[in-house]
Structure formats: structure tokens, C-alpha cells
C-alpha positions in Angstrom: 91.4 128.2 24.4 95.1 127.4 25.2 94.6 126.5 28.8 94.5 122.9 30.2 91.8 122.6 32.8 91.9 118.9 33.5 94.3 116.4 35.0 92.4 113.2 34.1 92.9 111.4 30.8 89.6 112.0 28.9 90.1 109.2 26.4 88.0 106.7 28.3 85.2 109.2 29.3 81.8 109.8 27.6 80.3 113.2 28.2 76.9 114.8 27.6 76.5 118.5 27.1 72.9 119.7 26.9 72.5 123.0 25.0 75.9 122.2 23.4 74.9 124.0 20.1 74.6 127.2 22.1 77.1 129.7 23.2 78.6 128.3 26.5 77.7 124.7 25.7 79.6 124.7 22.4 82.7 126.0 24.1 82.5 123.3 26.7 82.0 120.7 24.0 84.9 122.0 21.9 87.2 121.8 24.9 86.3 118.2 25.6 86.7 117.2 22.0 90.0 119.0 21.5 91.4 117.3 24.6 90.5 113.8 23.4 87.3 112.8 25.2 86.1 109.4 24.0 82.6 110.8 23.2 80.9 114.1 23.5 77.2 113.9 22.9 75.4 117.2 22.5 71.6 117.4 23.1 70.0 120.5 21.7 66.6 121.5 20.3 68.3 124.3 18.3 66.0 127.0 19.9 69.1 128.9 21.0 71.7 126.7 19.2 73.4 127.4 15.9 74.5 125.2 13.0 77.7 127.2 12.9 78.6 126.0 16.4 77.8 122.4 15.5 80.1 122.8 12.4 83.0 123.5 14.8 82.2 120.4 16.7 81.6 118.1 13.7 85.3 118.3 12.9 85.9 115.8 15.6 85.1 112.1 15.2 84.2 111.8 18.9 81.3 114.2 18.5 77.7 113.0 18.5 74.7 115.2 18.0 71.2 114.4 19.3 68.5 116.8 18.3 65.8 116.9 21.1 64.1 118.8 23.8 64.8 118.5 27.5 61.0 118.9 28.1 60.6 115.4 26.8 61.4 112.8 29.5 62.3 110.0 27.1 64.7 112.3 25.2 66.6 113.0 28.5 66.7 109.3 29.3 68.2 108.5 25.8 70.7 111.3 26.0 72.1 110.0 29.4 72.4 106.4 28.2 76.1 105.3 28.3 77.3 108.6 29.6 79.4 109.2 32.7 79.5 113.0 33.1 76.9 115.6 32.3 77.3 119.4 31.8 73.7 120.7 31.7 73.6 124.1 29.9 70.3 123.8 28.1 67.9 126.6 29.3 66.2 129.7 28.1 67.8 132.9 29.3 66.9 136.6 29.4 65.2 138.4 32.3 62.9 140.6 30.1 61.8 137.6 28.0 61.0 135.7 31.2 58.7 138.5 32.3 56.8 138.1 29.0 56.9 134.3 28.9 57.0 132.9 32.5 55.2 129.6 31.7 57.6 128.8 28.9 60.6 129.6 31.1 59.2 127.3 33.8 58.6 124.4 31.4 62.1 124.5 30.0 64.2 125.6 33.0 62.4 123.8 35.7 60.5 120.9 34.0 63.5 120.2 31.7 65.9 120.3 34.5 64.0 117.8 36.6 63.8 115.5 33.6 67.6 115.7 33.3 68.1 115.0 37.0 65.8 112.0 36.9 67.6 110.7 33.8 71.0 111.2 35.4 69.9 109.1 38.5 68.3 106.4 36.3 71.4 106.1 34.1 73.9 106.2 37.1 75.6 109.4 35.9 78.9 109.8 37.9 78.9 113.6 38.2 76.4 116.3 37.0 77.1 120.0 36.8 74.6 122.6 35.7 74.2 126.3 34.8 72.6 128.5 37.5 72.7 132.3 37.4 73.8 135.3 39.4 70.2 136.5 39.0 69.5 134.2 42.0 70.9 136.9 44.2 67.9 139.1 43.4 67.6 142.1 45.8 70.3 141.1 48.2 72.4 144.3 48.2 75.7 143.2 49.7 78.8 143.2 47.5 80.6 141.1 46.7 78.0 138.3 46.3 78.7 135.3 48.5 76.9 132.0 47.7 75.0 131.6 51.0 73.5 135.0 51.0 70.6 135.5 48.5 67.6 137.8 48.4 64.2 137.8 46.7 64.1 136.9 43.0 63.3 139.8 40.7 62.2 137.9 37.6 60.7 134.6 36.5 64.1 133.7 35.0 65.7 134.1 38.4 63.0 132.0 40.1 63.6 129.2 37.7 67.3 129.1 38.5 66.7 129.3 42.2 64.3 126.4 41.8 67.0 124.4 39.9 69.3 124.9 43.0 66.5 123.6 45.3 66.0 120.5 43.1 69.7 119.9 42.9 69.9 119.8 46.6 67.0 117.3 46.8 68.6 115.1 44.2 71.9 115.2 46.1 70.3 114.4 49.4 67.6 111.9 48.4 69.2 110.2 45.4 72.9 110.7 46.2 73.6 112.4 42.8 77.0 114.1 42.8 76.0 117.5 41.6 77.0 121.2 41.6 75.6 124.4 40.1 77.4 127.4 38.7 76.0 130.9 39.1 77.3 132.6 35.9 78.0 136.3 36.1 77.6 137.9 32.6 79.4 135.4 30.5 80.6 136.8 27.2 82.8 135.8 24.3 83.0 134.5 20.7 79.8 132.8 19.3 77.5 134.8 21.6 74.4 135.6 19.5 74.2 139.3 18.6 70.9 139.0 16.6 68.2 137.7 19.0 65.6 140.1 20.4 67.1 139.5 23.8 70.8 139.5 22.8 73.5 140.0 25.5 75.0 143.5 25.8 78.5 142.9 24.5 77.7 141.4 21.1 74.9 144.0 20.7 77.4 146.9 21.4 80.0 145.5 19.1 77.6 144.9 16.2 75.9 148.2 16.7 79.2 150.2 16.7 80.5 148.3 13.6 77.3 148.6 11.6 76.5 152.2 12.9 73.1 151.0 14.2 71.5 152.4 17.3 73.1 151.1 20.6 70.9 151.4 23.7 72.1 151.7 27.3 69.4 151.1 29.9 69.2 153.7 32.7 72.2 155.9 33.4 74.8 153.2 32.3 76.5 153.3 35.7 75.1 149.8 36.7 78.0 147.4 37.1 78.6 143.8 36.1 81.2 141.2 36.7 81.8 140.5 33.0 83.2 137.0 32.7 85.0 135.6 29.6 83.6 132.3 28.4 86.9 130.4 28.9 86.3 130.8 32.7 82.9 129.2 32.4 84.5 126.3 30.5 87.1 125.9 33.1 84.7 125.6 36.0 82.5 123.1 34.1 85.5 120.8 33.3 86.9 121.0 36.8 83.5 120.5 38.4 82.7 117.4 36.2 86.1 115.8 36.9 86.8 116.7 40.5 87.6 114.0 43.1 87.0 116.5 46.0 84.0 115.1 47.9 83.6 118.4 49.7 82.9 120.1 46.4 79.5 118.4 45.7 76.0 119.6 46.5 77.0 123.2 46.4 76.6 126.2 44.1 79.5 128.3 42.9 80.0 131.9 41.7 81.6 131.8 38.2 83.1 135.2 37.6 86.4 137.2 37.7 85.8 139.1 40.9 86.0 142.6 39.2 83.2 144.8 38.0 82.8 147.4 35.4 80.0 149.8 34.5 78.0 149.5 31.3 79.3 152.9 30.3 82.9 151.7 30.7 82.1 148.7 28.6 80.7 150.8 25.8 83.7 153.1 25.8 86.1 150.1 25.8 84.2 148.6 22.8 84.4 152.0 20.9 88.1 152.3 21.7 89.0 148.8 20.4 86.9 149.4 17.3 88.4 152.9 16.7 85.0 154.5 16.7 83.3 157.6 18.2 79.8 156.2 17.8 77.4 157.5 20.5 75.0 155.3 22.5 71.3 156.2 23.1 70.1 156.1 26.7 66.7 154.8 27.6 64.6 153.8 30.6 66.0 151.2 33.1 64.9 147.6 32.5 62.5 145.9 34.9 64.0 143.0 36.9 67.6 144.2 36.5 70.1 144.1 39.3 71.9 147.4 39.9 75.4 146.2 40.8 77.0 142.8 40.5 80.3 141.6 41.8 81.2 138.0 42.8 83.2 136.5 45.6 84.9 133.6 43.8 86.8 132.1 46.8 84.5 129.0 47.1 85.3 127.9 43.5 89.0 128.7 44.0 89.2 126.7 47.3 87.1 123.6 46.4 87.6 123.3 42.6 90.9 125.0 42.0 89.2 127.6 39.8 91.4 130.4 38.7 90.2 132.9 36.0 92.5 132.7 33.1 91.3 135.7 31.2 90.2 139.1 32.5 87.6 141.5 31.2 89.9 143.5 28.9 91.7 140.6 27.3 88.4 138.7 26.8 86.8 141.8 25.3 89.7 142.0 22.7 89.2 138.4 21.7 85.5 138.8 21.4 85.7 142.0 19.3 88.2 140.2 17.0 85.7 137.4 16.5 82.9 139.8 15.6 85.2 141.8 13.4 85.8 138.7 11.3 82.1 137.9 11.3 81.1 141.3 10.0 84.0 142.2 7.8 
């Protein structure tokens, strides 16, 4: 991560990153630590977090780890003590898993979120940013996706993220919390877990091709996604936490590149970079999936100065190199 996404001196700022042992959270935490933050506290219950990610962060003396669950109100209060800025990444993801476990998703993503918001207000957090999701768009067919035009949710996961946005607005209006949400579009990159039952598509493809294990494509593979390299998600979190632009608060933002590619194209690009002719297996489309996804990112550009630093192809090369080292 060569890019500098902040103008403020971080040496007098204490940050909390929830879910900081996970994929996106660990990249945000690492950026803050690398750039001299006074303290970066990570709260994680290790349900989706990894010791290998914490090992990267433990190299820095300003790092502080707190093992705990956002479903516990007291834990959230403790985590926010003495903190100025919060990046809330802790959540359970996966559309198909949410269809199987809607109650669990609600407890973590909604109950845990409200616990964090209350703790932020009680501890006088200066600015609070959180992960939403492009799944909030649901069945709204228009492309590109614009923030103020959403459809009906297609999964419990999407419903939890839409509920987060409703609560964020309430906490901005009623408690004057400076808050903003980020609708992530298919974030990918190094450290993304290829091994879970609900792993994201890029690590699954790369691992499958490298290990010659079955790779599945749902439906015809012509569904498109705005694949977004993780550095872009880091950038928007840093800029959102540190912005002085009053007009930027109490809003949600698309976090993407503004280009979309089909799953078939993604698979062929993975094969090409790995020098393989491995074939994918096609299967039934997945329930709750959106057909096409493409973001309008002008709001984030205009209000936060967000500018994607890495496109799909370059990000994919970096990601494949990471997994090559992992599996070689």
C-alpha cells in the first residue's frame, strides 16, 4: 500500500477498528499503524479474524488487541474508551449464509451495530465510519447504482445492512454522531479467506486453479460485478474518518472502481495470470444474488476526494501473487 490517503498528522490520534483481525479491517489497521497513528485498537472476536493478520499488526508498538464480541454492550463501551475515531468493520457476511442463519446475522450485524453506535455516543467519538454493502440495492435494476435509489432487499444479509443505514441516520439526527457508511462492491485482495464455506469468489478461483480442485461458477457466469481492490476500501475509510467536510456526514457512499466485469472474465483472467487451462464447473444460480452490479462513485469523489488507486487487473495481479506465495 504505497499511497498516502491522509493529510492530518496521525501521531496524536487514537483509532478503533472493529473486525480488525479480518480481511478489510486488518488492511485499515495496518495503514494507520504504518502511518504513525498514536494508537490503533482492534476489537475482534476472531469468528472471521485470523492470527496471521494480527501478526502483521503486532509488529507495531501502537497496536492494541482486544478480544471481544460486539454483541456485548460492555465490550463495545470498553473498546470506545479513550478513542477519537472508529472504523466499524465487524460483521458477518455472505448472502447464502444469511439465508441459512438470519437470526445470527441480525444479532451481530444489527444488534452489534447499535451497541457500537451507543458506545460511540457515550464515549464522545469524533467521527464514526462503517461498512455497509452494495447488497442494499437489492432488485433495483438501474445501472450504475446511485446511492439514493435502492430496491427491495433480496437476503437477510442485505436487510441487516439496510437497517444499519437506518440506524446511522437516527444516530446522526438524534445524537449528532458524525457518521457515514460505505457500500462496498465486491472488495478483494490479499488476506481474503479462501477456506471458509462461504469464501469470496476470487480467492476460491485462485486456490482452485492452483490446487486443481473443482471451481464452480454459479449460473451462466455472465453476471457482472464491480470488483474493487482492498486499497480502495482502505482509502475511503481513512478519508471518511479524517474528513473536515461537514457536508460529507450522515450519508452513504458507493465504494467501487466504476467498472464491471463478468465472472467468466474473472475466471479467464485468473487462469491467464496463473498460466493454467483449468476448466470451471457451471452450476445453478445462487438464491439472493444480484445479476449485475456497477457503481456510480461520484458522491465519494466529490465529498471525500476518493479516487480509486488500483483497478481490477492490477489488483488481481497483486492478489494472485499473494496467494501464490501462500500456496507455493
